N, C-alpha and C positions, 0 to 999 in steps of 0.2 A: 504494500500500500504506500502510495506517495504521500509525503508530507503536504498538509493543506496550508496554503498561503493566502491571506487576505491582502489584496493589492490595493493600497490606498492611492488616492488621486495624484499625489506628487510623482508617483512612479510613471503613470501614463503621460503625465505632463512633461517630465524630463525625457521620456522615451521618444515623444513625437515633436519636441521643440526644435527650433532652429538652433544650431550650436551657439552657445553663449560666448561672449568675449570675456566674461568673468571667469577666471581660471578655476575657481572652486566649483562654480555651477557647471562649467564645461566638463570638469572631472566627474561630477555627479551624473551628468548626461551620458558620458562615455561608459561609466561603470554600470549604469542602468541598461544601456544597450547591450553590453556584454552579458549581464545577468539575463536579460530577456532572451538572448540567443540560446541560452541553456535552460530555459524555463520548463522544458518538458520533464525535468526531474521532479517537478512539483505539480500538485493539483491546485490551480488558481481559482480564486473567488473574488468577487467584488460585491458591492451593495448598491442599492438605488442611489444613495447619496454620492457614491463615486461617479455614477452615470450623470447625475445632475450637475456636479461640479465640473466634470469633463466637458459637458455640453455648453458651458458658459464661455463668454468672451468672443474673440475673433472667430468668425464662422469657419474659416479654412483650418485654423489650428484646432478648433473644437471637432471638426470632422476627422482630423488625424487621431485625436485622442479617442473618439468614439470607435474608429476603425480598430484601434489597438485593443479595445474591450470586446470586440465582436467574438462571440463564442465562449466567453468566460461566464460561468454560472453566476447568477445574481442571488445573493442571500437576502432573505426577508428582514426588514426592520421590525422585529417582533415587539410585543408589549414588554417582554422581559428586557430586550435590548434598550428600548426607550427608557425604561425605569432605571437600568444600570447607568446609562448615560447621564440621566438626571442626578443619580447618586454621585457620580464622579464630579459633577459640577457643584452639587450641594456640599460635598466634602472639600471643596476648593482645590481638588487635585488638578483640575483644569479651570481656567478662568471662563466667565460667561461668554466672552468673545470666541472661545474655542468650542462652542457647542457642537459643531459638526465634527470636530476631532474627537470629542467624547463619544459621539455616535459611532464613528469608525471603530474606536476601541471597543465599545460595547457590543457591536455586531460581531466583531472578531471573537470576543470572549464568549458570548452566548452561543455562537455557532460552532465553538470547539475548534477554532483554527489553531494550527501548530505555530504559525508565524504571522505577524502583522508586518508587512513590508512597506516602508515609508522613507521619505527624505525629510519629513517634517520633524526636525530636531528641536523645534521650539516647544511644541506641545505634546509630541508623542515619543519619538526616539531620543529622549532626553534622560540622561542617567538619573537625575533627581526625580523626575516625574515618573519614569518607568518603574522605579522601586515603589512609589506610592500607588501606582496602578496595580502592581502585583499584590501589594498589601490589601488593597480594596477587594481584589478578586478573592483572595484567601478568606477575608472576613465574610464574603458573600457565599463561600463554599464553592467557588468556581476556580478554574485553572486559567491563568493568564497565558496568552500566546507569547512566544518570544518576539519582542518588538525589536526590529532591526532594519538596517539599510541594505541595499544590494551589495555594498562592499563587505558587509558582515556575513551575508547569507551566500557564502561561496564554499566550494569544496576545498579541502586542505591540500 
């Protein structure tokens, strides 16, 4: 059985973006493309919020992001996921402006994902926040996915 990966919006954004002149962002884009080329090792999943975010903005860029999502199963945003997202916000693990990020985390947790793949290092793949998310999951009797970037989710 392949490991299950929740693909957060920043992944398809970097995958389909015009190469950046910013060296850090360009490196993220390249690492994302390399990871994506080997994605068959994993079972990928997204949620409706990923589709909604991917569809925003410039029409041509949005079309590229949506094309990257084609064929990836879409997880439901269940009542349990919505409640857990609200809990993450109420516990101030994530700030109110990061409500969509809390929903990404909650869908991945409630759906039993092995990994949550993201480049959002402000609100999701952040060492301080990641530990608090894991703690909230344990307190709720759930298993947190491993939250990581494409750079981290590589074979040795």
